[in-house]
ZATORTOR-355276 format. One line per field, with one value per residue (C-alpha): z, y, x; residue in one letter; residue number from 1. Coordinates in Angstrom, 2 decimals. Example, Ala and Ser with C-alpha at 12.3 -4.5 7.8 and 13.67 -1.06 7.14 Angstrom:
<zavos>
z <- 7.80, 7.14
y <- -4.50, -1.06
x <- 12.30, 13.67
rest <- a, s
nr <- 1, 2
</zavos>
This chain:
<zavos>
z <- -112.28, -109.50, -106.21, -103.11, -100.11, -97.12, -93.55, -91.32, -89.07, -85.36, -83.36, -79.89, -78.18, -75.97, -78.97, -80.70, -77.60, -77.70, -81.42, -81.00, -78.15, -80.24, -83.19, -80.91, -79.39, -82.78, -84.10, -81.09, -80.77, -84.13, -83.18, -85.74, -84.42, -80.70, -78.03, -76.81, -73.16, -74.15, -76.38, -73.78, -71.14, -73.39, -74.03, -70.28, -69.71, -72.48, -70.65, -73.37, -71.35, -69.70, -70.89, -68.21, -65.37, -63.77, -65.19, -63.81, -63.55, -67.24, -68.18, -69.09, -66.99, -70.15, -70.93, -71.51, -74.97, -76.32, -75.50, -78.55, -80.72, -79.18, -79.56, -83.19, -84.16, -82.35, -83.76, -87.29, -86.70, -85.56, -81.87, -79.29, -77.37, -73.62, -72.63, -74.39, -72.48, -69.05, -69.36, -65.67, -64.69, -67.45, -67.24, -63.49, -61.30, -62.81, -62.29, -58.74, -57.88, -59.49, -57.74, -54.27, -54.03, -52.48, -54.65, -53.64, -54.85, -58.13, -58.74, -57.87, -59.76, -62.71, -65.07, -64.92, -65.00, -68.24, -69.87, -68.93, -66.91, -63.91, -64.53, -62.18, -61.02, -59.04, -55.85, -55.04, -55.51, -52.97, -52.84, -50.61, -52.04, -55.80, -56.88, -53.33, -53.14, -50.00, -48.13, -48.41, -45.43, -46.09, -43.01, -42.49, -38.91, -38.01, -36.45, -35.90, -39.28, -41.10, -41.82, -41.60, -44.29, -44.33, -46.70, -50.18, -53.47, -56.61, -60.37, -60.23, -63.83, -64.53, -60.86, -61.95, -63.92, -61.81, -59.81, -57.83, -57.15, -55.64, -52.66, -50.56, -47.13, -43.96, -41.08, -38.87, -38.72, -36.26, -38.78, -41.60, -44.51, -46.69, -43.87, -42.52, -45.62, -46.43, -49.74, -50.33, -52.92, -52.38, -53.56, -55.32, -54.56, -50.80, -48.38, -47.75, -51.20, -53.08, -56.58, -57.95, -61.53, -62.43, -65.69, -68.08, -70.66, -73.34, -71.83, -70.78, -67.14, -67.08, -63.87, -60.48, -56.82, -54.53, -50.89, -48.28, -45.16, -42.69, -45.56, -44.26, -46.10, -45.04, -44.06, -46.66, -49.30, -48.21, -50.89, -49.29, -45.62, -43.26, -43.73, -47.22, -48.98, -50.58, -51.97, -53.50, -54.82, -56.61, -58.60, -59.65, -60.42, -62.55, -64.54, -64.84, -66.51, -68.84, -69.62, -70.38, -72.18, -73.17, -75.88, -79.18, -81.99, -85.65, -87.46, -88.41, -86.30, -83.38, -82.87, -85.61, -88.09, -87.05, -87.57, -90.98, -92.12, -90.89, -92.69, -95.96, -95.87, -94.64, -95.31, -98.43, -99.41, -100.66, -97.28, -96.20, -92.62, -91.93, -93.61, -91.50, -88.30, -89.22, -90.01, -86.66, -84.93, -87.10, -86.12, -82.42, -82.70, -84.37, -81.76, -79.02, -80.71, -81.10, -77.53, -76.28, -78.22, -76.47, -73.09, -73.69, -74.17, -70.92, -69.01, -69.95, -67.64, -64.57, -63.15, -65.04, -64.04, -64.79, -68.51, -67.85, -66.63, -69.75, -72.01, -70.07, -70.04, -73.76, -74.66, -72.68, -74.18, -77.69, -77.79, -76.73, -79.46, -82.13, -81.38, -81.22, -84.70, -86.01, -84.69, -86.07, -89.49, -89.34, -88.97, -87.77, -88.15, -85.32, -82.91, -83.55, -81.17, -81.52, -78.03, -74.42, -73.13, -70.29, -71.34, -68.75, -71.22, -69.50, -72.04, -71.54, -74.20, -74.79, -78.57, -81.11, -81.03, -83.15, -83.60, -81.39, -78.66, -78.81, -78.57, -75.41, -73.89, -74.54, -71.84, -69.25, -70.47, -68.53, -65.30, -65.22, -64.12, -62.53, -63.55, -65.95, -63.05, -61.02, -64.02, -64.39, -60.71, -61.01, -64.08, -62.56, -59.40, -60.60, -64.08, -64.06, -60.42, -59.51, -55.85, -54.56, -54.03, -50.58, -48.26, -44.82, -43.84, -44.60, -41.00, -39.40, -38.41, -40.89, -38.14, -37.73, -41.43, -42.44, -45.00, -47.17
y <- -131.51, -129.02, -129.61, -129.05, -127.65, -129.91, -128.66, -130.28, -132.95, -132.17, -135.24, -133.68, -133.95, -130.96, -128.80, -129.96, -129.04, -125.56, -125.12, -126.27, -123.80, -120.95, -121.78, -122.00, -118.62, -116.94, -118.50, -117.43, -114.00, -112.67, -109.98, -107.46, -107.68, -108.11, -105.50, -105.64, -106.31, -108.95, -110.72, -110.70, -111.93, -114.83, -115.54, -115.70, -117.93, -120.27, -120.76, -118.97, -115.98, -117.74, -121.34, -122.65, -121.32, -123.62, -123.93, -121.24, -118.76, -118.03, -121.21, -124.86, -126.24, -126.96, -126.20, -122.53, -123.30, -123.37, -119.69, -118.77, -120.82, -119.08, -115.59, -116.14, -117.46, -114.64, -111.95, -113.25, -113.04, -109.41, -110.09, -107.37, -107.46, -107.82, -107.00, -103.65, -102.57, -103.31, -103.75, -103.70, -105.86, -108.39, -108.62, -108.34, -108.29, -111.35, -113.75, -112.47, -112.91, -116.34, -117.54, -116.11, -115.10, -117.00, -118.62, -115.80, -113.21, -115.04, -115.24, -111.57, -110.00, -112.03, -111.72, -107.92, -107.51, -109.48, -107.64, -104.26, -103.25, -102.77, -101.32, -102.27, -100.67, -101.79, -99.93, -100.77, -97.94, -95.13, -91.89, -93.64, -97.14, -97.34, -99.77, -101.19, -101.90, -104.02, -100.89, -99.39, -97.60, -97.57, -99.13, -101.63, -101.96, -104.73, -103.50, -106.36, -107.75, -104.79, -103.24, -99.49, -98.33, -95.08, -94.00, -92.82, -94.62, -93.08, -93.78, -95.74, -96.28, -95.70, -95.16, -92.29, -94.63, -97.77, -99.40, -101.67, -102.08, -104.57, -102.98, -104.11, -102.48, -103.01, -104.70, -105.38, -102.74, -104.90, -107.71, -107.68, -105.51, -108.47, -110.34, -107.60, -107.09, -108.07, -107.84, -106.58, -105.76, -102.12, -100.33, -97.19, -95.47, -96.13, -93.17, -91.91, -92.80, -89.71, -89.85, -87.00, -86.87, -86.86, -84.97, -86.37, -84.53, -85.94, -84.01, -87.28, -88.08, -91.85, -92.03, -90.89, -90.35, -92.14, -91.16, -93.41, -91.79, -94.22, -96.39, -99.45, -102.74, -105.86, -108.78, -110.82, -108.71, -109.90, -111.77, -114.58, -114.95, -112.18, -111.66, -113.19, -109.85, -110.06, -113.57, -112.32, -109.22, -111.36, -112.97, -109.51, -108.22, -111.21, -110.96, -107.19, -107.60, -110.22, -107.98, -104.96, -106.61, -110.06, -109.43, -111.24, -108.86, -109.86, -109.38, -105.74, -104.37, -101.94, -99.48, -100.95, -100.36, -96.68, -96.48, -98.15, -95.68, -92.72, -94.05, -94.59, -91.18, -88.95, -90.62, -91.02, -94.72, -94.51, -93.33, -96.45, -95.31, -94.65, -97.89, -99.80, -98.20, -99.15, -102.73, -103.10, -101.99, -104.35, -107.28, -106.39, -106.15, -109.55, -111.11, -109.67, -111.06, -114.54, -114.50, -113.67, -116.62, -118.91, -117.32, -117.75, -121.48, -121.63, -119.75, -122.41, -124.76, -122.60, -119.07, -116.44, -116.51, -114.33, -114.42, -111.71, -109.47, -110.29, -109.29, -106.15, -104.97, -105.62, -103.98, -100.80, -100.10, -101.16, -99.01, -95.92, -96.51, -97.20, -94.09, -91.93, -93.19, -92.45, -88.88, -88.32, -89.41, -86.75, -83.97, -80.62, -81.90, -84.31, -81.37, -80.46, -81.68, -81.35, -80.35, -80.61, -80.25, -82.69, -85.95, -88.01, -90.21, -93.40, -95.03, -96.30, -94.43, -96.86, -96.43, -95.56, -91.76, -89.61, -90.58, -87.65, -88.76, -92.31, -90.99, -89.05, -91.90, -94.48, -92.80, -94.31, -97.85, -98.02, -96.99, -98.61, -102.22, -102.11, -99.85, -101.00, -101.05, -103.35, -105.66, -105.97, -106.86, -109.54, -111.07, -110.92, -112.71, -115.13, -116.00, -115.49, -116.51, -113.44, -112.40, -110.51, -106.78, -105.65, -105.62, -104.22, -104.27, -107.92, -109.13, -105.91, -105.06, -102.61, -100.03, -99.90, -99.53, -95.96, -94.43, -91.38
x <- 164.12, 163.53, 165.31, 163.19, 165.04, 164.52, 164.22, 166.85, 165.41, 165.47, 166.47, 166.73, 163.30, 164.05, 164.89, 161.73, 159.74, 161.24, 160.56, 156.97, 156.47, 157.89, 155.64, 152.60, 153.46, 153.85, 150.64, 148.57, 150.20, 151.48, 154.05, 152.78, 149.21, 149.88, 150.54, 154.15, 153.28, 150.74, 153.27, 156.04, 153.60, 152.62, 156.31, 156.91, 153.90, 155.12, 158.43, 160.38, 161.60, 164.53, 164.24, 166.64, 164.46, 161.90, 158.41, 156.14, 159.00, 159.44, 161.26, 160.93, 163.77, 165.79, 169.45, 170.25, 171.65, 168.09, 167.59, 169.67, 167.31, 164.31, 165.74, 166.72, 163.27, 161.47, 163.76, 163.21, 159.45, 159.69, 159.01, 159.83, 163.11, 162.48, 166.06, 165.98, 162.87, 164.35, 168.14, 169.07, 166.12, 166.66, 170.43, 171.03, 167.92, 166.21, 169.16, 169.59, 165.91, 165.80, 168.97, 168.38, 164.71, 161.84, 159.18, 156.85, 159.36, 159.89, 156.14, 155.64, 158.53, 159.80, 156.82, 156.27, 160.06, 160.24, 157.33, 158.81, 155.77, 158.07, 161.53, 164.37, 167.61, 170.64, 171.60, 175.23, 177.76, 178.07, 180.10, 182.67, 182.30, 182.55, 185.24, 185.25, 181.52, 181.94, 183.01, 179.52, 178.00, 174.23, 172.68, 169.87, 168.60, 166.13, 162.88, 160.46, 159.43, 160.97, 164.34, 164.97, 167.41, 169.39, 172.12, 173.00, 173.64, 175.14, 175.42, 172.16, 171.10, 167.38, 166.48, 164.20, 161.93, 162.32, 159.56, 161.91, 165.60, 168.01, 169.75, 172.70, 173.13, 175.15, 173.33, 176.38, 179.14, 181.11, 181.57, 184.11, 183.10, 182.09, 180.34, 178.08, 175.93, 172.34, 170.47, 166.92, 164.30, 163.34, 160.21, 161.46, 158.15, 158.35, 158.32, 161.84, 163.25, 164.51, 166.00, 168.14, 169.49, 173.18, 173.59, 176.19, 178.29, 175.95, 173.04, 171.41, 170.64, 170.27, 172.35, 171.09, 171.81, 169.35, 168.83, 167.22, 165.80, 164.21, 162.93, 161.10, 161.59, 159.68, 161.90, 160.00, 161.77, 165.20, 167.20, 169.18, 169.95, 171.00, 174.74, 174.78, 174.52, 177.93, 177.30, 174.04, 175.82, 178.40, 175.59, 174.43, 177.94, 178.93, 175.73, 176.20, 179.58, 178.20, 175.21, 177.40, 180.29, 179.12, 176.55, 177.05, 176.06, 176.07, 179.37, 180.09, 177.24, 177.24, 180.11, 182.32, 179.49, 179.43, 183.19, 182.92, 180.27, 182.34, 185.42, 183.55, 181.86, 184.68, 188.04, 190.17, 189.97, 193.56, 194.86, 196.69, 197.33, 193.64, 192.61, 195.14, 193.81, 190.24, 191.22, 192.97, 189.77, 187.70, 189.94, 189.67, 185.87, 185.69, 187.99, 185.77, 182.66, 184.15, 185.47, 181.97, 180.58, 183.04, 182.34, 178.60, 179.12, 181.08, 178.36, 175.85, 177.73, 177.01, 177.07, 179.10, 182.76, 185.79, 185.03, 182.46, 185.27, 187.32, 184.44, 183.64, 187.28, 187.73, 184.44, 185.14, 188.54, 187.55, 184.42, 186.34, 188.95, 186.32, 184.28, 187.43, 188.34, 184.83, 184.86, 188.38, 187.15, 184.44, 187.01, 185.67, 182.11, 182.84, 182.98, 179.34, 176.65, 172.89, 171.80, 172.87, 169.32, 168.75, 167.09, 165.19, 163.33, 164.40, 166.69, 170.24, 172.19, 175.05, 174.83, 172.19, 172.31, 174.60, 178.24, 179.23, 176.81, 178.13, 181.70, 180.91, 178.87, 181.60, 183.70, 181.38, 182.09, 185.35, 183.58, 180.14, 179.89, 183.34, 186.21, 188.90, 191.36, 189.09, 188.62, 192.40, 192.76, 190.06, 191.68, 195.14, 194.06, 191.37, 192.61, 196.38, 196.84, 198.87, 199.22, 196.21, 196.19, 197.30, 194.27, 195.00, 191.29, 190.52, 190.32, 189.09, 185.52, 184.04, 183.62, 187.43, 188.24, 189.28, 186.93, 187.08
rest <- m, a, v, t, e, r, t, p, t, v, t, d, p, d, e, q, r, v, l, d, a, v, e, a, l, l, e, a, h, p, p, k, d, t, d, v, v, e, f, l, g, a, q, f, d, s, g, l, a, w, v, h, y, d, e, g, f, g, g, l, g, l, p, a, k, f, q, k, v, i, n, e, r, l, h, a, a, g, a, p, n, a, a, g, r, n, p, i, g, h, g, m, s, a, p, t, i, y, t, h, g, s, d, e, q, k, r, r, y, l, r, p, l, f, t, g, e, e, i, w, c, q, l, f, s, e, p, g, a, g, s, d, v, a, g, l, s, s, s, a, v, k, d, g, d, e, w, i, v, n, g, q, k, v, w, t, t, l, a, h, v, s, r, f, g, t, l, v, a, r, h, d, p, q, a, g, k, h, a, g, l, t, h, f, v, v, d, m, q, a, p, g, v, e, v, r, p, l, r, q, m, t, g, d, a, e, f, n, e, v, y, f, t, d, v, r, i, p, d, a, e, r, l, g, e, v, g, e, g, w, r, v, a, i, t, t, l, m, n, e, r, v, s, i, g, g, s, i, p, p, r, e, s, g, p, i, a, v, a, k, q, a, w, q, e, h, c, d, p, d, d, g, a, t, k, d, e, f, m, q, l, w, v, r, a, e, i, s, r, l, t, n, i, r, a, s, e, m, r, k, l, g, d, p, g, p, e, g, s, v, a, k, l, a, m, a, e, l, n, k, d, i, m, s, f, a, v, d, c, m, g, a, h, g, m, l, y, g, t, y, d, i, d, r, s, g, g, v, g, m, f, g, g, s, t, q, q, s, f, l, r, s, r, a, n, s, i, e, g, g, t, t, e, v, m, k, n, i, l, g, e, r, v, l, g, l, p, g, d, i, r, v, d, k, d, k, p, w, s, e, v, p, r, s
nr <- 1, 2, 3, 4, 5, 6, 7, 8, 9, 10, 11, 12, 13, 14, 15, 16, 17, 18, 19, 20, 21, 22, 23, 24, 25, 26, 27, 28, 29, 30, 31, 32, 33, 34, 35, 36, 37, 38, 39, 40, 41, 42, 43, 44, 45, 46, 47, 48, 49, 50, 51, 52, 53, 54, 55, 56, 57, 58, 59, 60, 61, 62, 63, 64, 65, 66, 67, 68, 69, 70, 71, 72, 73, 74, 75, 76, 77, 78, 79, 80, 81, 82, 83, 84, 85, 86, 87, 88, 89, 90, 91, 92, 93, 94, 95, 96, 97, 98, 99, 100, 101, 102, 103, 104, 105, 106, 107, 108, 109, 110, 111, 112, 113, 114, 115, 116, 117, 118, 119, 120, 121, 122, 123, 124, 125, 126, 127, 128, 129, 130, 131, 132, 133, 134, 135, 136, 137, 138, 139, 140, 141, 142, 143, 144, 145, 146, 147, 148, 149, 150, 151, 152, 153, 154, 155, 156, 157, 158, 159, 160, 161, 162, 163, 164, 165, 166, 167, 168, 169, 170, 171, 172, 173, 174, 175, 176, 177, 178, 179, 180, 181, 182, 183, 184, 185, 186, 187, 188, 189, 190, 191, 192, 193, 194, 195, 196, 197, 198, 199, 200, 201, 202, 203, 204, 205, 206, 207, 208, 209, 210, 211, 212, 213, 214, 215, 216, 217, 218, 219, 220, 221, 222, 223, 224, 225, 226, 227, 228, 229, 230, 231, 232, 233, 234, 235, 236, 237, 238, 239, 240, 241, 242, 243, 244, 245, 246, 247, 248, 249, 250, 251, 252, 253, 254, 255, 256, 257, 258, 259, 260, 261, 262, 263, 264, 265, 266, 267, 268, 269, 270, 271, 272, 273, 274, 275, 276, 277, 278, 279, 280, 281, 282, 283, 284, 285, 286, 287, 288, 289, 290, 291, 292, 293, 294, 295, 296, 297, 298, 299, 300, 301, 302, 303, 304, 305, 306, 307, 308, 309, 310, 311, 312, 313, 314, 315, 316, 317, 318, 319, 320, 321, 322, 323, 324, 325, 326, 327, 328, 329, 330, 331, 332, 333, 334, 335, 336, 337, 338, 339, 340, 341, 342, 343, 344, 345, 346, 347, 348, 349, 350, 351, 352, 353, 354, 355, 356, 357, 358, 359, 360, 361, 362, 363, 364, 365, 366, 367, 368, 369, 370, 371, 372, 373, 374, 375, 376, 377, 378, 379, 380, 381, 382, 383, 384, 385, 386, 387, 388, 389, 390, 391, 392, 393, 394, 395, 396, 397, 398, 399, 400, 401, 402, 403, 404
</zavos>
């Protein structure tokens, strides 16, 4: 007698609502036959972009745990990946706009951000304010219903292909450095915005310097209240660390898969020392993956917390070690590199190129999204409860704080 496999019964009405919406989306817009932008637009309109957002803003007002269900169903059906098309916008700008933006801003920006029609960047770091972002000096001066912005940002990923960016600038130099900041949405095509490439050792130029010369930003494009720039920035920074370090890839995928292939192709399987080194990396990668699963469950209870810094720190150091191992396995061949011709194609080259390219690019992991040293300070203070770092400028007006 043949045994028929039965589909598990869904008892949660919210989950059933989500599953029905996914099936309706796939039926009306088959991924293989539908333009990418059209499909992602329909996904947004169905409330399946960020299911925990309110209806009308890409969500259904349901718990964030259902997003995993949505993503798995869509991935299995061959649907496009919105995050990969607009990584900064999806991982950092969208949560900031949703949390602190007006309804008008949410309606204007979230849908084309999700579909990838408008790429976003994040304008925080400056030549004199990298790890200490709150020490930034770019100025925003109120002029009627507008703000006039002057200054320079640096290491701005994808600024050269971005339509908009989230910008934090100083409106009050007489206030403390954290108190005198205000946050804005800036049009990257506005007069006075100049983007210059920063060429990396990979030959890519995904990072940029951005100069602002008398750039006018309407007050309606402010995110949060005047003086709340740092509070808004924290939302972006916490989501940035989660976005960079908190992904949950399938087991044995990503960098560890590259290392495994290099070990199998170039190393002696009977070399116990090399095998032991690979297994230690495999264990660390699996621990990182499982930790991110746990952190993801915690994030569903509210805004990302220090666990994002844990994931980012672990990811940065692990990736560097994994790619070093992979290149070592390749021997002399690991020193070869295809081309150093500058690439401004618009991608974020974390991984996916050659092993040598991924090795070189992994060096940026311990800098971008907060340096390893900053991550250790955050974890020491916020998680372990250790005394804070010495801050002699905490109670001083920003204008009196020495700067390099």
